[in-house]
N, C-alpha and C positions, 0 to 999 in steps of 0.2 A: 579481778573484778572488785575485791575488798579494799584495794588500792584508790578506787577512784569513787568506791563509794555513792552512789547514784543517788540521788535526791526525789526525781519525780520519773516513779516507774508504771508502763501504761502494762497490764495483762489481758490475753485476748483468750476469749473462749465464747466462741457464739455458737455452741454445742446444744443436745439437749438438756433439762434437768439431771437427769445424772451424774454425766459427766462434770459438771456443773459443782456438784456436790462433791465427788471425787475428788475433784481438783482443789478444793479446800485445804487440803493434808500438803500440798506444794504453794500454797499463795501462803498460808503460816509459814513456811518454811523460811519462804523469800522474806515475810516480812522481822522475823526473828533476827534473820542475818543480816537484814540491814533496818534496825530499827526507825530511825531518823529519817527515810525514806517516808514519800506521800505515796500510794499507790490507789490506781485507777482501776478497775473491771471493766473491762468490755464485754458485754453480754449480749443476747437477743431481746428484740425491747418487750418483751412478753416475761421476760425474766427479770424485770429491772428490781422488783420486790424480795429478789429471793433470798438474796444474800446481803439483807439491811440493816441484819442483827450482827454481822461477822466482825470483831474487833480488829481484824487485821486488814480492811479493807475502809480505803480515807474516802471512796469517790467510786460511783458507776456512769457510767455512759453507756447509753441502747442506742441499738441498730437493727433497723426492721427489714428483715431479711427479703422483704416484699420486691423491697430494689432491683432484685433478681429479673425481677419477668418484669421489668422496662425495657422499651428499647430506643435504642437511638439516640439523640441528643439528650434527650429529659434525662436519660440513665446516665450516661455522663455530664450532665450539667449534676445531677445530686451523688455523686462520686464523688465530684472536684469540690463540692462544697464540705462535704465531710471526711477527706482528707485536709482542707483546707483549716476545717476545725482540729484535725487532730494536732495539727503542725501549732496552733493558735496556742495549744496547753504545756507546749513548748517539755516535751517529755525526753529524759535523756537516755531512757531507755525504756525498750520495749520488746514484752515476751508475748510471742503466741505460743498456746498450749496444742497449735494443732497447725497441722500442714495445710497448707494452700497458697497460690500465687496472691490471691487479695492483702492475705495477711501479709506476704512480704514486703507488696509493694506499700503499704498503708505503713508497716515498718521503717519503709526506707523515705518515703515522702513525709512522715514525721518530723523529721529533722534529728529524730534520736543519734548519737553517736552509737550505741551500743544497743543490736536487733541481735535478737536471740530466737533460736525458730527447729522445727523438726529437720532432719535431714534430707528427708522427701519433700523435695520441693524444686519445683523446674527453675526458676530465677533465688535457687540458694546463694548464688553469688553476691546477692545483695546484702546478705548476711554480714553479721562479726562475726558469729558462732552459732555452729550447728548442732543441734543434738543428735547425737547418734541413738535414735531410738526410729523404731517401727511400727506400726498400726499391729492390731490382732497376735505380734509374737511374743508382747511379756502382758501383763495384767495393766490394766489402763490408770490404775494407782501407782503403777511404780514407772509406767511411761511421763507423767504429769511429773512424778517427784526427778525423774533424770533429767527432764527439762527445768529445772529449779535447779539442779546440781551443775548443766551448762552454763547455768546462770553467774553461780558463785555462791548459791545457799548450800549449806551446811542441814542435812536432815537430821533431826533429833527424833520423832515421831511419826508413826504413818496415820497414826489419827484420822478422825474426820475431823471437822470443824464447824457444827452447826447452833447459832441459837436464835430459838424463834424470838422476833421483834416485840418488843414488848406493848407496843401500842396496838396488837389484836391477841391482846389475852383478854380484854373486858368481852370480844367477839365469843370467843371460847366458852368462858362462863356460862355467857348468857344463854348459847348454843346447848350444854349440858343443861342448865337448867329446866329449859323449856321442854327439852326431851325428856325431862325427871330421871336423869341419870348422876346420880351423886357421887363423889369422889370413893365409899365405899365399894360400889359395882366395878366386879371386872370387866372389863370391854375386849371384845375382838373386831379388829378392822378388816376388812374384805375392800381390798384394791383391785377391782377387775379388770382393769386398764394396759395397755401397752402402749409404742409406738409403731408397732406393727403385727398384722393378724397372726402369723406363725409364731408368737412366743405371749399368748392369750389364750389360756384354758378356756372352755366352751363355756358362755354364761350359764346354761344349762347347768353345768356342773356345779355353778357356785351357788345356783338355786338350792339343787340338791343337801349341797353341804350346808349351808345356811338350813334349811329344814330338820335337817339332821342334828345340827348343835342345839339349835330351839329346844328341841326334845330331850338330848342329854345332858349338856355343860349348863349349868346355872350361869348365863351371863348375858352382857348386852351385847348386839353387832350393830358394829357399825358400818353401812355399803356406803364409802365414799364416790361419789360420781365427777368424775374429771370431766373433761369438754367434749372427749370421744362418747363416755357413758350417756352422757347428759342428751346427747342427738336421741338416743335409744331408750325403747321402755325398756330394762334390765331385769326386773323382778313384777310380777304377778299377783294378783289379790288374792292367793293363798296365802304370800309371803308380808304382806305389809302392813301386816302386825308384827313380825316376826324380828324384823329389822328398822335401824331408825337411818334415814339416807340424809345422806351430808351431801350439799355441793358444795363441793371446793372447787369445782371451775375456774371461776373467776381470783382465787392466791393462794398461791402456794403456803402461805403464812399460815391460811385458816388450817389445809391439809396438817401441816408439823405441827401445831397445837394441838389437834385433836390424836394426830399419831403418837406425841406423846405422855398422851391419857393413856393410850391404849396398852394391856399388857399382852398383849398377842395383832400380828399384821398377816392376814395369808393375802400374799399378791404374785402379780406375775411378774418377769422380769424387767423392771419397770422403775421409772427416776423416784417414784414410792417407797421401794424399798430401799435404795441409796439414803433417802430421808430418815425413813426408819433405823438404817444401821448408825447413823451419824446421831441418831438422838440414844441409843442406845435401848431403841420398843425393838424385843424378838421378834422375832420375822421370819416365814415360812415363805420360801420363794418360790415356784415353779419354774424349771428352769430351763432351760434349752440345751440339749447335752452337745451340743457342737461350737457353743461358747466358752467352755470351760477356762480356757487358759487367757485370753483377755478382762473377762466378768465373774468369775468363780474366784474370788479373793479373801471373803469372809469369811470368819471360820465360827463352829458351833462353841467354842470359846467364849465365842462374841455372843451368844447367843442369836447366831442367825443360821439357818437352817435350809438344806436344800431336798425338792424330789425333783430327780431330770426324767424330762418328757422329749420325746420327739416331733421336730417340727413336720406338720402332716403338709407335702407340698404336693402330694399326687392330686389331687383336685383344687384346682385353681381358684374354684367358684369357693370352696369352702377350706381355707388352709386356718390352722387351729397348731396350740399346742396339743401332744397325740399320748397317750401310754399311760399318763397320769391317772389312775380311776378316785373317784369320790370317796371312796373306802382308804386310801392311802395317806390322801389327805386329813381326814379326819382320825383316824391311828397316830396321826402325827401331833396334830392339837392335843390330842387327850396326854400324849406321850410326856409332850412338854408343857400341860397346865398341870401334870400332877407332880 
């Protein structure tokens, strides 16, 4: 790979926010190994601005996953136009950080001479290199790094790489000013969302936790509302004067800037905790005990703390993360802040 020195590289990652943040270590390794190359990242349309401050990425292409819901001729035409667009970019290398026949086809029809993806693909014969990695068998941090190694990158560090976009600095400063939060205030962030219900600690528990924190700890509490939480009323009149509500449903950059101001984040296993880890914000993650191998790869030395719970799947009408008490979490908060 080093002999050919690719000049125009496309990296595909259409997974969720956490995967995107975790993959930044692999993207940096590729950029450092091929510093003369132009790197373009292909992401979900809703994540187009997430890595806008990343110096290892030269351009971003978005894909609207709602295309998958189309049928018949309309879907075929849309897919054809997208592949034609990729081909017009004249990539000489395509790296897919996820398995999937669609991504193999995009790589092949883009015209790129070098095509790398995980080995778990039905049409792997269209690839030039198959990375011998299997999902859920190793951590996703190592998963992405091994794909980068299969491309020819050298891994110097496993640190994540996230820099908040300076274009949004004024927003966070104005937000904190209007909410009467000064630079001297200690801030605890609470992010109650997750990608699925079985990874979410009950909202009622978060409400109790906020109530206890407000009485016992001299700090300001920011409650983050993502797209899912915005649709619900997640705090009542009793707590409305004890938290500052931040609607970050429209901008991951706003979430990132506020997380960078927090002394501690309390959250579920979600993209927010990966963002906090990349920003080196201390975090308590309420974590499913069946996801330790693929997703529990941060350490307490990195100020990333975990409290393990079990997914409650016995009642399909009310799935949630169980067996973690409010007292467990508050004790950890006090331990970290002290």
